[in-house]
C-alpha positions in Angstrom: 0.0 0.0 0.0 1.3 3.4 -0.9 1.9 6.2 1.6 -1.0 8.1 0.1 -3.3 5.1 0.4 -2.3 4.6 4.0 -2.9 8.2 4.8 -6.4 8.1 3.1 -7.4 5.0 5.0 -6.1 6.5 8.3 -8.1 9.7 7.8 -11.3 7.9 7.1 -10.7 5.6 10.1 -10.1 8.7 12.2 -13.4 10.1 11.0 -15.4 7.1 11.9 -13.7 6.6 15.2 -13.7 10.3 16.4 -16.5 12.2 14.7 -19.1 9.7 15.8 -18.3 10.5 19.4 -18.8 14.2 19.0 -22.0 15.9 20.2 -24.2 16.6 17.2 -24.0 20.4 17.3 -20.2 20.1 17.5 -20.1 17.8 14.5 -22.3 20.2 12.5 -20.0 23.1 13.2 -16.9 21.1 12.4 -18.4 20.0 9.1 -19.3 23.6 8.1 -15.8 24.8 9.1 -14.1 22.1 7.0 -16.5 22.8 4.1 -15.8 26.6 4.1 -12.0 26.0 4.3 -12.2 23.6 1.3 -14.4 26.1 -0.6 -12.0 28.9 0.0 -9.0 26.9 -1.3 -10.9 26.3 -4.6 -9.3 22.9 -5.4 -10.3 20.7 -8.3 -13.3 19.3 -6.6 -14.8 22.7 -5.8 -14.1 24.0 -9.3 -15.7 20.9 -10.9 -18.7 21.3 -8.6 -19.1 24.9 -9.7 -18.7 23.9 -13.3 -21.5 21.3 -12.9 -23.7 23.8 -11.2 -23.3 26.1 -14.2 -25.1 23.5 -16.3 -27.8 23.0 -13.7 -28.5 26.7 -13.3 -27.9 28.1 -16.7 -27.3 31.9 -16.8 -26.2 32.0 -13.2 -23.8 34.8 -12.4 -20.3 34.0 -11.1 -21.5 35.3 -7.7 -24.5 32.9 -7.8 -22.3 30.0 -8.7 -19.9 30.8 -5.9 -22.8 30.9 -3.5 -24.0 27.5 -4.8 -20.6 25.9 -4.6 -20.2 27.1 -1.0 -23.6 25.7 -0.1 -22.8 22.6 -2.0 -19.6 22.0 0.0 -21.5 22.5 3.2 -24.1 20.0 2.1 -21.3 17.5 1.1 -19.6 17.8 4.5 -23.0 17.4 6.2 -23.3 14.1 4.3 -19.8 13.0 5.6 -20.5 14.1 9.2 -23.8 12.3 9.2 -22.2 9.2 7.6 -19.4 9.1 10.2 -21.9 9.4 13.0 -24.7 7.1 11.6 -23.3 3.9 13.3 -23.6 5.7 16.7 -27.1 7.1 16.0 -29.9 5.6 18.1 -32.8 3.8 16.4 -35.0 6.8 17.3 -32.5 9.3 15.7 -32.4 7.4 12.5 -36.2 7.0 12.3 -36.7 10.7 13.0 -33.9 11.8 10.6 -35.7 11.3 7.3 -39.2 12.1 6.0 -40.3 10.7 2.6 -43.1 11.8 0.3 -45.1 9.3 -1.8 -43.6 6.4 0.1 -46.7 4.3 -1.0 -45.0 3.6 -4.4 -42.3 1.6 -2.5 -44.5 -0.1 0.1 -47.2 -1.0 -2.4 -44.6 -2.4 -4.9 -43.1 -4.6 -2.3 -46.5 -5.7 -1.0 -47.3 -6.8 -4.6 -44.3 -9.1 -4.4 -42.7 -7.8 -7.6 -39.4 -6.6 -6.2 -38.5 -2.9 -6.3 -35.5 -1.0 -7.6 -34.8 2.4 -6.0 -32.5 4.6 -8.2 -31.0 7.7 -6.7 -28.6 10.5 -7.8 -25.8 11.8 -5.6 -28.3 14.0 -3.6 -28.0 14.7 0.1 -27.4 11.5 2.1 -28.3 8.2 0.4 -26.8 6.3 3.3 -29.1 7.9 5.8 -32.1 7.1 3.5 -30.9 3.5 3.4 -30.5 3.3 7.2 -34.0 4.7 7.5 -35.4 2.0 5.2 -33.8 -0.8 7.2 -34.6 0.7 10.6 -37.9 2.5 10.3 -39.5 0.3 7.6 -37.6 -2.9 8.7 -36.9 -3.7 5.0 -33.4 -5.1 4.1 -32.0 -4.3 0.7 -29.1 -5.0 -1.5 -26.8 -2.3 -3.0 -23.6 -2.0 -5.0 -20.4 -0.2 -3.9 -17.6 1.1 -6.1 -14.3 -0.6 -5.4 -12.2 2.1 -3.7 -8.5 2.3 -3.2 -6.9 1.4 -1.0 -8.7 -2.0 -0.5 -8.9 -1.3 3.3 -10.9 1.8 2.6 -13.4 -0.2 0.5 -13.6 -2.7 3.3 -14.4 0.1 5.8 -17.3 1.3 3.6 -18.7 -2.2 3.2 -18.5 -2.9 6.9 -20.1 0.5 7.6 -23.0 -0.1 5.2 -23.5 -3.7 6.3 -23.6 -2.4 9.9 -26.6 -0.3 8.8 -28.4 -3.4 7.5 -27.5 -3.3 3.9 -26.2 -6.2 1.7 -23.3 -4.7 -0.3 -21.9 -6.2 -3.5 -18.7 -5.0 -5.3 -19.4 -3.0 -8.5 -16.6 -4.9 -10.3 -16.3 -8.6 -10.7 -19.3 -9.2 -13.0 -21.4 -11.1 -10.5 -23.4 -8.2 -9.0 -26.1 -8.1 -11.7 -27.0 -11.7 -11.3 -27.3 -11.4 -7.5 -29.4 -8.3 -7.8 -31.7 -10.0 -10.2 -32.1 -13.0 -7.9 -33.0 -10.6 -5.0 -35.6 -8.9 -7.1 -37.2 -12.1 -8.3 -37.5 -13.1 -4.7 -39.6 -9.9 -4.1 -36.7 -8.0 -2.5 -35.5 -4.4 -2.6 -32.4 -3.1 -4.5 -31.1 0.4 -4.1 -28.6 1.9 -6.7 -27.0 5.3 -7.0 -27.4 5.8 -10.7 -26.5 9.2 -12.0 -22.9 8.5 -13.0 -21.7 5.7 -15.2 -18.7 3.9 -13.8 -18.3 1.4 -16.6 -18.0 3.7 -19.7 -20.7 1.4 -21.3 -23.7 3.2 -20.0 -26.7 4.9 -21.7 -26.4 8.3 -23.2 -29.1 10.7 -21.9 -30.1 14.3 -22.3 -29.4 16.0 -19.0 -29.6 19.7 -18.4 -29.3 20.5 -22.1 -26.4 18.3 -22.9 -25.4 14.6 -23.2 -24.3 12.5 -20.2 -24.0 8.8 -19.7 -25.8 6.9 -16.9 -25.8 3.3 -16.0 -28.1 0.9 -17.8 -28.3 -1.5 -14.8 -31.6 -0.2 -13.2 -33.5 -0.3 -16.5 -32.1 -3.8 -17.5 -32.9 -5.2 -14.1 -36.5 -3.9 -14.3 -36.9 -5.5 -17.8 -35.3 -8.8 -16.8 -37.1 -9.3 -13.5 -40.4 -7.4 -13.8 -39.4 -5.4 -10.7 -40.8 -1.9 -10.2 -38.3 0.9 -11.0 -38.7 4.0 -8.8 -36.6 7.1 -9.0 -35.9 8.8 -5.6 -34.6 12.3 -4.9 -33.4 13.6 -1.6 -32.7 17.1 -0.2 -31.8 18.9 3.0 -33.6 21.9 4.5 -32.5 24.0 7.5 -33.5 21.3 10.0 -31.7 18.2 11.1 -34.2 16.2 9.1 -33.5 15.1 5.5 -36.4 15.1 3.0 -37.1 12.8 0.1 -39.5 11.9 -2.6 -40.3 8.6 -4.3 -41.3 9.4 -7.9 -43.8 7.4 -9.9 -42.7 4.2 -11.5 -40.6 4.2 -14.7 -42.6 1.9 -17.0 -41.1 -0.6 -19.4 -42.0 0.4 -22.9 -44.4 -2.0 -24.7 -42.3 -2.1 -27.9 -38.8 -1.8 -29.0 -35.5 -3.7 -28.7 -34.0 -4.2 -25.3 -31.5 -1.4 -26.0 -34.3 0.9 -27.1 -36.3 0.2 -24.0 -33.3 0.7 -21.8 -32.6 4.1 -23.5 -36.2 5.3 -22.9 -36.2 4.1 -19.3 -32.8 5.6 -18.4 -33.8 8.9 -19.9 -36.9 8.8 -17.7 -34.7 8.3 -14.7 -32.4 11.1 -15.8 -35.5 13.4 -16.1 -36.6 12.5 -12.6 -33.1 13.1 -11.2 -32.9 16.4 -13.0 -36.2 17.6 -11.4 -34.8 16.9 -7.9 -31.4 18.4 -8.7 -32.9 21.6 -10.2 -35.0 22.1 -7.1 -32.1 21.5 -4.7 -28.8 22.0 -6.7 -26.7 22.6 -3.6 -27.4 19.1 -2.4 -26.1 17.4 -5.5 -22.6 16.2 -4.6 -21.2 15.8 -8.1 -17.5 16.7 -7.8 -16.5 14.7 -10.8 -16.9 15.1 -14.6 -20.3 13.9 -15.8 -21.2 15.3 -19.2 -19.5 13.7 -22.3 -18.3 17.2 -23.4 -16.3 17.4 -20.2 -15.1 13.8 -20.3 -14.1 14.0 -24.0 -13.9 17.5 -25.5 -14.2 15.9 -29.0 -17.8 15.1 -28.1 -18.7 18.7 -27.1 -22.0 20.3 -27.8 -22.8 21.2 -31.4 
């Protein structure tokens, strides 16, 4: 393991061991202080966040984009502070930490025995939403995690999420899709963060006026298993409680090839994600390149 990898792993370990012991008001202030320091330094992540917000809020002035990126970093650090502290939260704190609109789409889908796929963008705190599902609703689910470096850091994340009641599969290795399909055929729940393609073989979608690529997995799983595909968006307000909305099901088109159906369904997911992101752009934690024009300048907008 390189020195950088050891340092990264040690810092995350320190976060999980130390931050979770802090009183909540202290953790909130610490997160905001770190966020403001990072924002003032204007590193690559902050610059990319601001660039992404420029697409989400077209015509925004430099001053408005700076406000958004500052709020975005505060939201991002709120996610981390909450995540470090989640393993120490009481059952009551988790149950009271999230309120969801239109939850009936999820509960009715599971009651019908069809299996349900929840697809989310990188909005607010998807780990808290997951912990709420396993704790408040008492529903276990399966998810997929990106393999991080160093391996010990990936192991920390898997242990953390499994400790919250999730079954975690590695994104790489080729076996995740089959396991997810089996869980859905058994009437289970699968949750996937699905606004950024990690395989470079995703589906091209229109997203805030330009072309991005999003994973095909949610749409393919729905087609293959008959499971219900539900977009979910999350956001913070000024309270300690996170908010969320379960959107209406993304239907499987009646005609077309598998690729054509997947394209239509993934675009519908992108549209639902865009509606939530447009309403709460500061809670979209996308500090990486997403649009094809940013990934490959040769594919820029015409």
